[in-house]
C-alpha positions in Angstrom: 105.4 128.9 107.4 101.9 130.4 107.6 102.4 131.9 104.1 103.0 128.4 102.6 100.4 126.2 104.3 98.9 125.5 100.8 96.0 123.4 102.0 94.8 123.5 98.4 97.8 122.8 96.2 99.7 120.7 93.6 102.2 118.1 94.8 105.3 117.0 92.8 107.1 114.0 94.4 110.6 112.7 93.9 112.1 109.5 95.3 115.8 109.0 95.6 118.6 107.4 97.6 119.4 108.9 101.0 123.1 109.4 100.1 122.1 112.2 97.7 120.4 114.3 100.3 123.5 116.3 101.6 124.4 117.1 98.0 121.0 118.4 97.1 120.6 120.4 100.3 123.9 122.1 99.6 122.8 123.0 96.1 119.5 124.7 97.3 120.6 126.2 100.6 120.6 129.8 99.3 117.1 129.6 98.0 115.1 128.2 101.0 114.6 128.8 104.7 114.3 125.8 107.1 111.8 125.1 109.8 113.3 124.8 113.2 111.3 123.7 116.2 112.8 123.8 119.7 116.3 124.0 118.1 115.7 121.0 115.8 115.7 121.1 112.1 114.7 117.5 111.6 111.3 116.8 113.0 109.6 113.5 113.9 106.1 112.4 112.8 103.9 109.5 113.8 100.8 108.6 111.6 98.0 106.2 112.0 96.0 105.6 108.8 92.4 104.5 108.8 90.7 102.5 106.0 87.8 100.2 105.5 88.1 96.4 106.1 88.4 95.9 102.4 91.1 98.7 102.2 89.0 100.8 99.8 91.2 103.9 100.2 94.2 101.8 99.2 92.5 100.1 96.3 91.1 103.4 94.9 94.6 104.7 94.7 96.0 101.5 93.3 93.3 101.5 90.6 94.0 105.1 89.6 90.7 106.5 90.8 90.4 110.3 91.0 88.7 112.1 93.9 90.3 109.6 96.3 90.8 110.1 100.0 93.3 109.2 102.7 92.2 109.4 106.4 94.9 109.7 109.0 95.8 110.8 112.5 99.2 112.5 112.7 101.3 113.5 115.7 103.8 116.3 115.2 106.2 115.2 118.0 108.4 118.3 118.5 105.4 120.6 118.4 103.3 118.2 120.6 100.4 118.7 118.2 97.9 116.0 117.0 95.6 116.3 114.0 93.0 114.3 112.3 93.7 114.9 108.6 91.7 114.1 105.5 93.5 114.4 102.1 91.5 114.5 98.9 93.2 114.1 95.5 90.8 115.4 93.0 90.4 114.9 89.3 92.4 118.0 88.5 95.4 116.5 90.3 95.1 119.0 93.2 95.5 117.9 96.8 93.0 119.4 99.2 93.6 118.8 102.9 91.2 119.3 105.8 92.3 118.8 109.3 91.1 119.1 112.9 93.3 119.6 116.0 92.7 116.7 118.5 94.1 115.6 121.9 95.7 112.4 120.9 96.0 109.8 118.1 92.8 107.8 118.3 92.6 104.0 117.9 88.9 104.2 118.5 87.2 107.1 116.8 85.6 109.8 119.1 82.2 111.2 118.2 83.9 114.5 117.2 86.3 112.6 114.8 83.4 110.6 113.4 81.5 113.8 112.6 84.6 115.4 111.0 85.2 112.4 108.8 81.6 112.2 107.6 81.5 115.9 106.9 84.8 116.0 104.9 84.8 112.6 103.1 82.4 110.1 101.5 83.1 107.4 104.1 80.9 106.4 106.9 82.8 106.4 110.2 81.5 103.0 111.3 83.2 101.4 108.2 86.6 102.6 109.1 89.3 100.9 111.2 93.0 101.6 112.0 95.2 99.8 109.6 98.8 101.2 109.4 101.3 103.0 111.6 103.9 105.1 109.9 107.0 106.9 111.4 109.4 109.3 109.6 111.6 112.3 110.0 110.9 115.4 108.0 112.9 118.4 106.9 110.6 121.3 106.0 111.8 124.1 103.7 110.1 127.3 102.5 111.2 129.2 99.4 112.5 132.6 100.1 110.7 134.4 97.3 108.1 131.9 95.9 105.0 130.5 97.4 106.4 127.1 97.7 107.0 124.5 100.4 109.3 121.6 100.2 109.2 118.6 102.5 111.9 116.0 102.7 110.9 112.7 104.4 113.5 110.2 105.6 113.8 107.3 108.0 110.5 105.8 106.9 109.1 102.8 108.6 105.8 101.1 108.8 103.9 98.8 111.2 100.7 96.9 110.5 98.0 97.8 113.2 96.4 94.3 113.1 99.5 92.0 112.7 102.4 94.1 114.1 104.5 93.2 111.0 107.1 95.9 110.4 109.0 97.2 107.4 111.6 100.0 106.9 112.6 101.9 103.8 115.2 104.1 105.5 117.5 104.1 102.5 115.2 106.3 100.5 114.1 109.9 100.6 110.6 111.1 99.5 110.7 114.8 98.6 107.6 116.7 97.8 107.3 120.2 96.2 104.1 121.8 97.2 102.9 124.8 95.0 99.8 126.7 94.3 100.3 125.8 90.6 102.7 123.1 89.4 105.9 124.7 88.0 109.2 123.3 87.0 110.8 126.6 87.9 111.2 125.3 91.5 114.8 125.7 92.5 114.7 122.2 94.0 113.4 120.6 90.8 116.1 122.4 88.8 118.7 121.2 91.3 117.7 117.6 91.4 117.7 117.4 87.6 121.5 117.2 87.5 121.3 113.9 89.5 118.9 112.4 86.9 116.1 112.0 89.4 112.7 112.0 87.7 109.5 112.9 89.5 107.8 109.8 90.9 104.6 109.7 92.9 104.7 107.5 96.0 102.1 107.3 98.6 103.6 106.3 102.0 100.3 104.7 103.0 100.0 102.7 99.9 103.6 101.5 99.8 103.5 100.6 103.5 100.3 98.7 103.0 101.7 96.8 99.9 104.9 95.9 101.7 103.1 94.5 104.7 100.3 92.7 102.9 101.8 90.2 100.5 98.4 88.9 99.4 96.8 92.3 98.5 96.5 93.5 95.0 99.6 95.5 94.3 100.6 95.1 90.6 100.2 98.8 89.9 102.7 99.5 92.6 105.2 96.9 91.4 107.4 99.5 89.6 107.6 101.6 92.7 108.5 98.6 94.9 111.2 97.6 92.4 112.6 101.1 92.5 112.8 101.0 96.3 114.7 97.7 96.1 116.9 99.1 93.3 117.9 102.2 95.3 119.0 100.0 98.2 121.7 98.7 95.9 122.4 101.9 93.9 126.1 102.6 93.5 125.7 105.9 91.7 127.8 107.9 94.2 130.7 105.3 94.3 131.0 105.0 90.6 
């Protein structure tokens, strides 16, 4: 896994119904190795996102701004590791991630976390508050011969930090191909084509925020939310 950390990379996402996952995994099993931690091949993650009171991180993504940032604390449960992570999506469509190992998920920013945020983003720490919890299960694959990592996220759920409202989209999968340079020669991308799944960006933070905040501006995410609802009723496999 050290060979495919890809902290500076391109990301290609796909969203599809959970029923397709066993078929796709069977198609690609000869081309990838799988990450196993303490005997488990599905690993649990808990994330706490920070944003401003006006949800500037959310709105910058919604409005299509480049050089946008997400700030999150993430717990890797099986590894018992916690990180403060800052993701920058730049104007060249590359994702650059900075992260710092920490002791625990912070609901109040520590001085060290404040310093890290201000050194790695354009936000002032005093303007940031915790806004959204996210939980999911991840399968992580590394290509056997190419510098490529594939993450497959399932069992997604969200909880508002301020209101405790919850939402689940456990019927969908978000798969993300991480490469040094975007290429359709990925064995996963080639395999998923036969199921007529098109690439589709979907930010877990933005979708969770939109689902739990009915009054927030979300028209640019309407298509993605409609897709989530459509997949819930998809009968592709029973046809």
